[in-house]
N, CA, C and O atoms as a GROMACS GRO file, in nm:
protein
  316
    1UNK      N    1   0.084  -0.117   0.000
    1UNK     CA    2   0.000   0.000   0.000
    1UNK      C    3   0.089   0.124   0.000
    1UNK      O    4   0.190   0.129   0.070
    2UNK      N    5   0.052   0.223  -0.078
    2UNK     CA    6   0.133   0.344  -0.087
    2UNK      C    7   0.106   0.438   0.030
    2UNK      O    8   0.003   0.427   0.097
    3UNK      N    9   0.198   0.528   0.054
    3UNK     CA   10   0.181   0.629   0.159
    3UNK      C   11   0.054   0.711   0.134
    3UNK      O   12  -0.018   0.744   0.228
    4UNK      N   13   0.027   0.744   0.008
    4UNK     CA   14  -0.091   0.822  -0.026
    4UNK      C   15  -0.219   0.747   0.010
    4UNK      O   16  -0.316   0.808   0.056
    5UNK      N   17  -0.221   0.617  -0.012
    5UNK     CA   18  -0.338   0.536   0.024
    5UNK      C   19  -0.356   0.530   0.175
    5UNK      O   20  -0.469   0.536   0.225
    6UNK      N   21  -0.246   0.519   0.247
    6UNK     CA   22  -0.253   0.518   0.393
    6UNK      C   23  -0.312   0.650   0.443
    6UNK      O   24  -0.402   0.651   0.527
    7UNK      N   25  -0.262   0.759   0.391
    7UNK     CA   26  -0.311   0.891   0.432
    7UNK      C   27  -0.458   0.907   0.396
    7UNK      O   28  -0.537   0.952   0.479
    8UNK      N   29  -0.493   0.871   0.275
    8UNK     CA   30  -0.631   0.887   0.229
    8UNK      C   31  -0.729   0.805   0.313
    8UNK      O   32  -0.832   0.857   0.356
    9UNK      N   33  -0.697   0.679   0.336
    9UNK     CA   34  -0.787   0.592   0.411
    9UNK      C   35  -0.795   0.633   0.558
    9UNK      O   36  -0.902   0.627   0.619
   10UNK      N   37  -0.683   0.673   0.615
   10UNK     CA   38  -0.682   0.715   0.755
   10UNK      C   39  -0.761   0.844   0.772
   10UNK      O   40  -0.840   0.857   0.865
   11UNK      N   41  -0.739   0.939   0.683
   11UNK     CA   42  -0.813   1.065   0.691
   11UNK      C   43  -0.962   1.042   0.674
   11UNK      O   44  -1.042   1.102   0.746
   12UNK      N   45  -1.000   0.957   0.581
   12UNK     CA   46  -1.142   0.927   0.559
   12UNK      C   47  -1.203   0.867   0.686
   12UNK      O   48  -1.315   0.902   0.723
   13UNK      N   49  -1.131   0.778   0.752
   13UNK     CA   50  -1.180   0.719   0.876
   13UNK      C   51  -1.199   0.827   0.983
   13UNK      O   52  -1.303   0.831   1.049
   14UNK      N   53  -1.100   0.913   1.000
   14UNK     CA   54  -1.110   1.017   1.102
   14UNK      C   55  -1.226   1.112   1.076
   14UNK      O   56  -1.293   1.156   1.169
   15UNK      N   57  -1.250   1.144   0.950
   15UNK     CA   58  -1.357   1.237   0.914
   15UNK      C   59  -1.493   1.169   0.916
   15UNK      O   60  -1.587   1.220   0.976
   16UNK      N   61  -1.503   1.054   0.852
   16UNK     CA   62  -1.633   0.988   0.834
   16UNK      C   63  -1.679   0.911   0.957
   16UNK      O   64  -1.798   0.912   0.990
   17UNK      N   65  -1.588   0.844   1.024
   17UNK     CA   66  -1.626   0.758   1.136
   17UNK      C   67  -1.616   0.831   1.270
   17UNK      O   68  -1.707   0.823   1.352
   18UNK      N   69  -1.506   0.901   1.292
   18UNK     CA   70  -1.489   0.970   1.420
   18UNK      C   71  -1.541   1.114   1.416
   18UNK      O   72  -1.541   1.183   1.518
   19UNK      N   73  -1.585   1.157   1.299
   19UNK     CA   74  -1.652   1.286   1.282
   19UNK      C   75  -1.565   1.407   1.315
   19UNK      O   76  -1.613   1.506   1.371
   20UNK      N   77  -1.437   1.398   1.280
   20UNK     CA   78  -1.350   1.514   1.295
   20UNK      C   79  -1.366   1.605   1.174
   20UNK      O   80  -1.394   1.559   1.064
   21UNK      N   81  -1.349   1.733   1.195
   21UNK     CA   82  -1.360   1.833   1.089
   21UNK      C   83  -1.246   1.814   0.989
   21UNK      O   84  -1.130   1.807   1.028
   22UNK      N   85  -1.280   1.805   0.861
   22UNK     CA   86  -1.179   1.780   0.758
   22UNK      C   87  -1.073   1.890   0.754
   22UNK      O   88  -0.959   1.863   0.716
   23UNK      N   89  -1.108   2.012   0.793
   23UNK     CA   90  -1.011   2.121   0.794
   23UNK      C   91  -0.902   2.099   0.898
   23UNK      O   92  -0.794   2.157   0.889
   24UNK      N   93  -0.932   2.017   0.998
   24UNK     CA   94  -0.836   1.989   1.104
   24UNK      C   95  -0.739   1.876   1.070
   24UNK      O   96  -0.641   1.854   1.141
   25UNK      N   97  -0.765   1.805   0.961
   25UNK     CA   98  -0.687   1.686   0.928
   25UNK      C   99  -0.570   1.723   0.837
   25UNK      O  100  -0.584   1.731   0.715
   26UNK      N  101  -0.454   1.745   0.899
   26UNK     CA  102  -0.330   1.772   0.826
   26UNK      C  103  -0.220   1.688   0.891
   26UNK      O  104  -0.236   1.644   1.005
   27UNK      N  105  -0.110   1.666   0.822
   27UNK     CA  106  -0.002   1.585   0.882
   27UNK      C  107   0.049   1.642   1.015
   27UNK      O  108   0.093   1.565   1.101
   28UNK      N  109   0.043   1.773   1.032
   28UNK     CA  110   0.095   1.835   1.154
   28UNK      C  111  -0.006   1.841   1.268
   28UNK      O  112   0.028   1.883   1.379
   29UNK      N  113  -0.129   1.799   1.243
   29UNK     CA  114  -0.232   1.801   1.347
   29UNK      C  115  -0.192   1.708   1.461
   29UNK      O  116  -0.156   1.593   1.439
   30UNK      N  117  -0.200   1.760   1.583
   30UNK     CA  118  -0.169   1.679   1.700
   30UNK      C  119  -0.294   1.605   1.744
   30UNK      O  120  -0.401   1.663   1.758
   31UNK      N  121  -0.277   1.475   1.765
   31UNK     CA  122  -0.390   1.389   1.797
   31UNK      C  123  -0.463   1.432   1.924
   31UNK      O  124  -0.585   1.445   1.924
   32UNK      N  125  -0.390   1.455   2.030
   32UNK     CA  126  -0.456   1.490   2.156
   32UNK      C  127  -0.485   1.639   2.166
   32UNK      O  128  -0.597   1.677   2.201
   33UNK      N  129  -0.389   1.722   2.138
   33UNK     CA  130  -0.408   1.867   2.155
   33UNK      C  131  -0.509   1.924   2.057
   33UNK      O  132  -0.600   1.997   2.097
   34UNK      N  133  -0.495   1.892   1.928
   34UNK     CA  134  -0.580   1.952   1.826
   34UNK      C  135  -0.712   1.877   1.805
   34UNK      O  136  -0.817   1.940   1.790
   35UNK      N  137  -0.706   1.743   1.805
   35UNK     CA  138  -0.827   1.664   1.781
   35UNK      C  139  -0.896   1.620   1.909
   35UNK      O  140  -1.014   1.584   1.908
   36UNK      N  141  -0.824   1.624   2.019
   36UNK     CA  142  -0.883   1.580   2.145
   36UNK      C  143  -0.914   1.432   2.149
   36UNK      O  144  -1.016   1.391   2.205
   37UNK      N  145  -0.826   1.352   2.090
   37UNK     CA  146  -0.844   1.206   2.087
   37UNK      C  147  -0.863   1.154   2.230
   37UNK      O  148  -0.783   1.182   2.319
   38UNK      N  149  -0.970   1.079   2.250
   38UNK     CA  150  -1.000   1.018   2.380
   38UNK      C  151  -0.955   0.871   2.378
   38UNK      O  152  -0.911   0.820   2.275
   39UNK      N  153  -0.967   0.806   2.490
   39UNK     CA  154  -0.932   0.663   2.495
   39UNK      C  155  -1.027   0.582   2.406
   39UNK      O  156  -0.986   0.483   2.346
   40UNK      N  157  -1.152   0.624   2.398
   40UNK     CA  158  -1.248   0.556   2.309
   40UNK      C  159  -1.205   0.573   2.163
   40UNK      O  160  -1.210   0.479   2.085
   41UNK      N  161  -1.162   0.696   2.128
   41UNK     CA  162  -1.112   0.721   1.992
   41UNK      C  163  -0.988   0.637   1.964
   41UNK      O  164  -0.973   0.583   1.855
   42UNK      N  165  -0.900   0.625   2.063
   42UNK     CA  166  -0.777   0.547   2.046
   42UNK      C  167  -0.809   0.400   2.017
   42UNK      O  168  -0.744   0.339   1.932
   43UNK      N  169  -0.908   0.345   2.086
   43UNK     CA  170  -0.949   0.207   2.061
   43UNK      C  171  -1.006   0.194   1.919
   43UNK      O  172  -0.977   0.097   1.849
   44UNK      N  173  -1.086   0.292   1.877
   44UNK     CA  174  -1.142   0.289   1.741
   44UNK      C  175  -1.031   0.298   1.637
   44UNK      O  176  -1.035   0.229   1.535
   45UNK      N  177  -0.932   0.382   1.661
   45UNK     CA  178  -0.819   0.396   1.568
   45UNK      C  179  -0.740   0.265   1.562
   45UNK      O  180  -0.704   0.220   1.454
   46UNK      N  181  -0.714   0.205   1.677
   46UNK     CA  182  -0.641   0.077   1.681
   46UNK      C  183  -0.715  -0.030   1.602
   46UNK      O  184  -0.654  -0.106   1.528
   47UNK      N  185  -0.846  -0.036   1.618
   47UNK     CA  186  -0.928  -0.134   1.546
   47UNK      C  187  -0.924  -0.107   1.396
   47UNK      O  188  -0.909  -0.200   1.316
   48UNK      N  189  -0.936   0.019   1.358
   48UNK     CA  190  -0.929   0.057   1.216
   48UNK      C  191  -0.795   0.017   1.155
   48UNK      O  192  -0.790  -0.040   1.047
   49UNK      N  193  -0.686   0.048   1.224
   49UNK     CA  194  -0.552   0.016   1.174
   49UNK      C  195  -0.536  -0.134   1.156
   49UNK      O  196  -0.482  -0.181   1.056
   50UNK      N  197  -0.584  -0.211   1.254
   50UNK     CA  198  -0.574  -0.357   1.246
   50UNK      C  199  -0.653  -0.411   1.126
   50UNK      O  200  -0.600  -0.489   1.047
   51UNK      N  201  -0.779  -0.369   1.114
   51UNK     CA  202  -0.865  -0.420   1.006
   51UNK      C  203  -0.822  -0.374   0.869
   51UNK      O  204  -0.826  -0.450   0.773
   52UNK      N  205  -0.781  -0.249   0.858
   52UNK     CA  206  -0.753  -0.191   0.728
   52UNK      C  207  -0.612  -0.221   0.678
   52UNK      O  208  -0.592  -0.249   0.560
   53UNK      N  209  -0.516  -0.216   0.769
   53UNK     CA  210  -0.376  -0.228   0.727
   53UNK      C  211  -0.308  -0.355   0.777
   53UNK      O  212  -0.194  -0.384   0.739
   54UNK      N  213  -0.377  -0.431   0.861
   54UNK     CA  214  -0.323  -0.558   0.907
   54UNK      C  215  -0.210  -0.547   1.006
   54UNK      O  216  -0.136  -0.643   1.026
   55UNK      N  217  -0.196  -0.432   1.069
   55UNK     CA  218  -0.091  -0.421   1.170
   55UNK      C  219  -0.155  -0.388   1.305
   55UNK      O  220  -0.240  -0.299   1.316
   56UNK      N  221  -0.112  -0.462   1.404
   56UNK     CA  222  -0.165  -0.440   1.538
   56UNK      C  223  -0.100  -0.317   1.598
   56UNK      O  224   0.021  -0.296   1.585
   57UNK      N  225  -0.180  -0.237   1.664
   57UNK     CA  226  -0.130  -0.121   1.735
   57UNK      C  227  -0.199  -0.120   1.871
   57UNK      O  228  -0.321  -0.130   1.880
   58UNK      N  229  -0.119  -0.109   1.975
   58UNK     CA  230  -0.178  -0.110   2.108
   58UNK      C  231  -0.187   0.034   2.161
   58UNK      O  232  -0.118   0.124   2.114
   59UNK      N  233  -0.273   0.052   2.257
   59UNK     CA  234  -0.303   0.186   2.307
   59UNK      C  235  -0.177   0.262   2.352
   59UNK      O  236  -0.164   0.380   2.320
   60UNK      N  237  -0.083   0.200   2.426
   60UNK     CA  238   0.038   0.276   2.461
   60UNK      C  239   0.115   0.328   2.339
   60UNK      O  240   0.176   0.434   2.344
   61UNK      N  241   0.111   0.252   2.230
   61UNK     CA  242   0.177   0.298   2.107
   61UNK      C  243   0.104   0.418   2.049
   61UNK      O  244   0.167   0.512   2.001
   62UNK      N  245  -0.029   0.417   2.054
   62UNK     CA  246  -0.105   0.532   2.004
   62UNK      C  247  -0.074   0.655   2.089
   62UNK      O  248  -0.060   0.765   2.037
   63UNK      N  249  -0.065   0.635   2.219
   63UNK     CA  250  -0.035   0.748   2.308
   63UNK      C  251   0.101   0.809   2.279
   63UNK      O  252   0.123   0.927   2.305
   64UNK      N  253   0.192   0.730   2.226
   64UNK     CA  254   0.326   0.779   2.194
   64UNK      C  255   0.328   0.860   2.064
   64UNK      O  256   0.423   0.934   2.037
   65UNK      N  257   0.224   0.845   1.983
   65UNK     CA  258   0.216   0.918   1.857
   65UNK      C  259   0.164   1.058   1.885
   65UNK      O  260   0.063   1.075   1.954
   66UNK      N  261   0.233   1.159   1.834
   66UNK     CA  262   0.195   1.297   1.860
   66UNK      C  263   0.108   1.354   1.748
   66UNK      O  264   0.000   1.407   1.774
   67UNK      N  265   0.154   1.341   1.625
   67UNK     CA  266   0.083   1.402   1.512
   67UNK      C  267   0.022   1.295   1.420
   67UNK      O  268   0.051   1.176   1.432
   68UNK      N  269  -0.062   1.340   1.330
   68UNK     CA  270  -0.114   1.248   1.229
   68UNK      C  271  -0.002   1.191   1.145
   68UNK      O  272  -0.007   1.075   1.105
   69UNK      N  273   0.101   1.271   1.118
   69UNK     CA  274   0.216   1.220   1.042
   69UNK      C  275   0.279   1.102   1.114
   69UNK      O  276   0.319   1.005   1.050
   70UNK      N  277   0.288   1.110   1.245
   70UNK     CA  278   0.341   0.998   1.324
   70UNK      C  279   0.256   0.873   1.303
   70UNK      O  280   0.309   0.763   1.289
   71UNK      N  281   0.123   0.891   1.300
   71UNK     CA  282   0.033   0.778   1.278
   71UNK      C  283   0.053   0.720   1.138
   71UNK      O  284   0.062   0.598   1.122
   72UNK      N  285   0.059   0.806   1.038
   72UNK     CA  286   0.082   0.760   0.900
   72UNK      C  287   0.212   0.680   0.892
   72UNK      O  288   0.217   0.572   0.833
   73UNK      N  289   0.319   0.735   0.952
   73UNK     CA  290   0.449   0.670   0.948
   73UNK      C  291   0.446   0.535   1.019
   73UNK      O  292   0.505   0.438   0.972
   74UNK      N  293   0.377   0.528   1.133
   74UNK     CA  294   0.365   0.403   1.206
   74UNK      C  295   0.298   0.296   1.119
   74UNK      O  296   0.344   0.182   1.111
   75UNK      N  297   0.188   0.335   1.055
   75UNK     CA  298   0.116   0.239   0.971
   75UNK      C  299   0.204   0.194   0.855
   75UNK      O  300   0.210   0.074   0.825
   76UNK      N  301   0.272   0.288   0.791
   76UNK     CA  302   0.358   0.253   0.677
   76UNK      C  303   0.469   0.158   0.720
   76UNK      O  304   0.500   0.063   0.649
   77UNK      N  305   0.529   0.183   0.833
   77UNK     CA  306   0.640   0.102   0.882
   77UNK      C  307   0.595  -0.039   0.924
   77UNK      O  308   0.670  -0.135   0.907
   78UNK      N  309   0.473  -0.051   0.977
   78UNK     CA  310   0.430  -0.177   1.037
   78UNK      C  311   0.332  -0.258   0.953
   78UNK      O  312   0.288  -0.365   0.995
   79UNK      N  313   0.296  -0.209   0.836
   79UNK     CA  314   0.200  -0.287   0.756
   79UNK      C  315   0.268  -0.353   0.638
   79UNK      O  316   0.204  -0.422   0.560
   0.00000   0.00000   0.00000
C-alpha cells in the first residue's frame, strides 16, 4: 500500500467515522491537543488500523504518537 493510500484511508476514517472536521486533518495536526483524541477514539483507531492495514497497534503505542504524520508513518512502517 502506498503512503498516499494510507493517508487517504486514515483521513477518511477520522472524518467519516470519528466525525473530525476535515479542515483539522493535516499531517501536523496533533492527535490529543488539536483533535482531542480520547481513549475511546484510540481504541477505534487501533481497530481501524488492524482491520484496514493488518498491523496491530496497542493503546500505549497510540499514546506515543503525537501528530497524524506519526500515525501515517507508524502504519507505513508496520503494515
